[in-house]
C-alpha positions in Angstrom: -24.0 -23.0 -61.2 -23.5 -27.3 -61.6 -24.0 -27.4 -58.0 -27.7 -25.1 -58.6 -28.5 -26.8 -61.0 -28.3 -30.7 -59.4 -29.6 -29.1 -56.3 -33.1 -27.7 -57.8 -33.7 -31.2 -59.9 -33.3 -32.9 -56.5 -35.9 -30.2 -55.3 -37.9 -31.1 -58.2 -37.7 -34.4 -58.1 -38.8 -34.4 -54.4 -41.8 -32.5 -55.3 -42.9 -35.0 -57.8 -42.5 -37.8 -55.5 -44.5 -36.1 -52.5 -47.1 -35.1 -54.9 -47.3 -39.2 -55.8 -46.9 -40.0 -52.3 -50.0 -37.8 -51.1 -52.4 -38.9 -54.1 -51.8 -42.6 -53.9 -52.6 -42.3 -50.3 -55.5 -39.8 -50.4 -57.1 -41.6 -53.4 -56.6 -45.3 -52.8 -55.2 -46.0 -49.5 -57.4 -43.9 -47.6 -60.6 -45.4 -46.1 -62.8 -46.5 -48.1 -65.1 -48.5 -50.3 -61.5 -49.0 -52.9 -61.5 -52.3 -54.3 -58.8 -54.8 -53.8 -57.6 -53.7 -57.4 -57.4 -50.2 -57.0 -55.1 -50.7 -54.0 -52.5 -53.2 -55.9 -52.4 -49.8 -58.0 -51.7 -47.8 -55.1 -49.3 -50.4 -53.6 -47.7 -50.6 -57.0 -46.8 -47.0 -57.4 -45.5 -46.4 -53.8 -43.1 -49.7 -54.5 -41.4 -48.0 -57.8 -40.9 -44.7 -56.3 -40.3 -45.6 -52.5 -39.6 -48.6 -52.3 -35.5 -47.4 -51.1 -37.3 -44.9 -48.4 -39.9 -46.8 -47.0 -40.2 -49.7 -45.5 -43.5 -51.4 -47.3 -44.0 -54.8 -45.5 -47.0 -53.7 -43.5 -48.9 -52.1 -46.4 -47.9 -56.0 -47.9 -49.5 -58.1 -45.4 -52.6 -55.9 -44.8 -53.3 -56.2 -48.1 -52.2 -60.0 -48.5 -55.0 -60.5 -45.6 -57.4 -58.3 -47.8 -56.9 -60.6 -50.4 -57.5 -63.8 -48.3 -60.5 -62.9 -47.7 -61.6 -61.8 -51.1 -63.9 -63.7 -53.3 -62.5 -67.6 -54.5 -62.8 -67.2 -57.8 -60.6 -63.5 -57.7 -57.9 -64.6 -54.7 -55.9 -66.6 -57.3 -55.1 -63.6 -59.5 -54.9 -61.1 -56.8 -52.4 -63.5 -54.7 -50.2 -63.7 -58.0 -50.6 -60.1 -58.5 -49.3 -59.3 -55.3 -46.5 -61.9 -55.6 -45.3 -60.3 -58.5 -45.0 -56.4 -57.1 -43.1 -57.5 -54.0 -40.6 -59.8 -56.6 -40.4 -56.8 -58.3 -39.2 -54.4 -55.1 -36.8 -57.6 -54.2 -35.4 -57.7 -57.3 -34.6 -53.5 -57.5 -33.4 -53.7 -54.1 -30.8 -56.7 -54.4 -29.5 -55.0 -57.7 -28.9 -52.0 -55.7 -27.5 -53.5 -53.5 -24.9 -55.5 -55.1 -23.7 -52.9 -57.3 -20.3 -52.8 -58.4 -19.4 -55.9 -56.4 -19.3 -57.5 -59.6 -16.0 -57.9 -60.6 -13.9 -58.4 -56.9 -16.0 -61.4 -55.6 -19.6 -62.6 -55.1 -21.8 -59.9 -53.6 -24.9 -62.8 -52.7 -25.4 -66.4 -53.4 -29.2 -67.8 -54.0 -30.4 -71.3 -53.0 -32.7 -73.6 -53.9 -34.7 -75.4 -51.3 -36.9 -78.3 -50.6 -38.9 -77.6 -47.9 -39.3 -81.5 -47.6 -35.6 -81.7 -47.0 -34.4 -79.0 -44.7 -30.8 -78.9 -43.4 -30.7 -78.9 -39.1 -28.4 -76.7 -37.4 -25.8 -79.3 -37.2 -26.1 -80.0 -40.5 -25.0 -78.7 -44.7 -25.3 -75.1 -44.7 -27.2 -74.0 -47.3 -24.8 -71.5 -48.2 -21.4 -71.4 -47.0 -18.9 -68.5 -49.2 -16.6 -65.9 -49.5 -18.7 -62.7 -50.1 -17.0 -59.5 -51.2 -17.0 -55.8 -51.7 -15.0 -52.8 -52.8 -14.1 -50.8 -49.5 -16.5 -48.0 -49.1 -13.6 -46.3 -46.9 -12.2 -43.3 -49.1 -9.2 -43.6 -47.3 -8.5 -47.5 -48.4 -5.9 -48.4 -50.6 -7.3 -48.1 -54.7 -9.0 -51.4 -55.0 -8.7 -53.0 -51.7 -12.4 -55.3 -50.9 -13.8 -56.5 -47.6 -14.4 -59.7 -47.2 -16.4 -62.2 -45.3 -17.1 -65.7 -44.9 -20.4 -66.3 -44.3 -23.1 -69.6 -44.2 -26.7 -69.7 -44.3 -28.5 -72.6 -42.9 -32.5 -72.8 -43.4 -33.9 -75.3 -41.0 -37.9 -74.3 -40.6 -40.6 -73.3 -42.7 -44.5 -71.8 -41.6 -46.4 -72.0 -44.2 -49.9 -69.8 -43.3 -47.2 -67.1 -42.3 -45.2 -67.6 -45.7 -41.4 -67.3 -44.0 -38.8 -69.5 -43.1 -36.2 -69.9 -40.5 -32.7 -68.4 -41.0 -29.6 -69.2 -39.2 -26.6 -67.4 -40.3 -22.7 -67.6 -39.1 -19.9 -64.8 -39.7 -16.5 -66.1 -39.5 -14.3 -63.5 -37.4 -11.7 -61.2 -39.0 -8.5 -60.3 -37.3 -9.0 -58.5 -34.2 -13.2 -60.0 -33.8 -15.0 -62.6 -32.8 -17.4 -65.3 -34.8 -20.8 -64.0 -34.7 -24.6 -66.1 -35.2 -28.0 -64.3 -36.0 -31.1 -66.1 -35.7 -34.8 -64.8 -37.0 -37.7 -65.4 -39.0 -37.5 -64.2 -42.7 -40.9 -64.1 -44.9 -41.7 -62.9 -48.6 -42.5 -59.5 -47.4 -39.3 -58.5 -46.4 -37.4 -56.4 -48.3 -33.8 -56.2 -47.9 -32.9 -52.5 -47.5 -34.8 -52.4 -44.4 -34.8 -56.0 -43.4 -30.7 -56.5 -42.7 -28.2 -56.8 -40.1 -25.2 -54.7 -38.8 -21.8 -57.1 -38.7 -19.2 -54.4 -38.4 -19.6 -50.4 -38.8 -19.6 -51.0 -42.8 -20.4 -54.5 -43.4 -24.2 -55.4 -43.6 -26.1 -58.7 -45.0 -29.5 -59.8 -45.9 -31.8 -62.5 -46.5 -34.3 -62.5 -49.0 -37.0 -65.0 -49.4 -37.0 -65.0 -53.5 -39.5 -67.9 -53.8 -41.8 -69.7 -51.8 -44.2 -72.7 -52.8 -45.0 -74.6 -49.5 -47.5 -76.7 -52.0 -44.6 -77.8 -54.1 -42.5 -77.7 -51.1 -39.6 -75.1 -53.3 -38.2 -72.1 -51.9 -35.1 -69.9 -53.3 -33.4 -67.9 -50.8 -30.8 -65.7 -51.3 -27.8 -63.9 -48.7 -26.5 -60.8 -49.3 -22.8 -58.9 -48.5 -23.3 -54.9 -49.0 -21.7 -51.9 -47.5 -24.0 -50.3 -45.1 -23.4 -47.4 -47.2 -26.2 -49.0 -49.9 -28.9 -48.5 -47.5 -28.5 -45.0 -46.6 -30.7 -42.9 -43.9 -32.6 -46.3 -42.6 -29.1 -47.3 -41.4 -28.1 -44.9 -38.7 -24.6 -44.9 -37.5 -24.1 -44.9 -34.1 -22.1 -41.7 -32.4 -19.0 -43.9 -31.8 -19.0 -44.8 -35.2 -19.3 -40.9 -35.6 -16.8 -39.5 -33.9 -14.2 -42.2 -35.1 -14.9 -41.3 -38.6 -14.5 -37.9 -38.0 -11.2 -38.2 -36.0 -9.8 -40.8 -39.0 -10.3 -37.6 -41.5 -8.6 -35.3 -39.0 -5.3 -37.9 -39.3 
């Protein structure tokens, strides 16, 4: 009975979300003469209800381009509204990714940057720390954590595209090799979609939480989290699935 009730509640929730999605697309985002304010309302509805299941970054960029073509007297207000919606998505996703990690070590760290005095690849990292989260393996001893030492350098920025150049190093654990990644991260990249795989169960993301080239300031967060936090968007490799099945049988 309990399982049936849960199943029905999930079906009802899915139906409501599907209805919201269809109405938003039909009324606000279909081709036509809808104003930017209406599109921002639609974007916020999508961001509130589907940020954990859709990559909304292309839609943010499209509306951002339309904002830049808006009348000058409207542009600042519309731009602030778009940034507010994006910041809300980031905050919700960061909270979800950090869930359950606080009591057993830090899951994320924030760095304040001066865009006119960025570090170099051989300079001091902006973030240099151990990160941890509870081991998600159901067969792991109670209280065991996964820990990874990560370093982050932000070495360049691109104001027109509102992005920064990130270098991330992951120190090897036993039986592994050190790893390095380099990539751009922009103001509309969201951590539940734009993340990096470290191992079968470990992920990290770099989040550009503030970017103000006019005042040469930025804030960047490095967050470390288990693969289970991002669900269907992080499909396991087939050899990982087979290995898990073998592990469960032992």
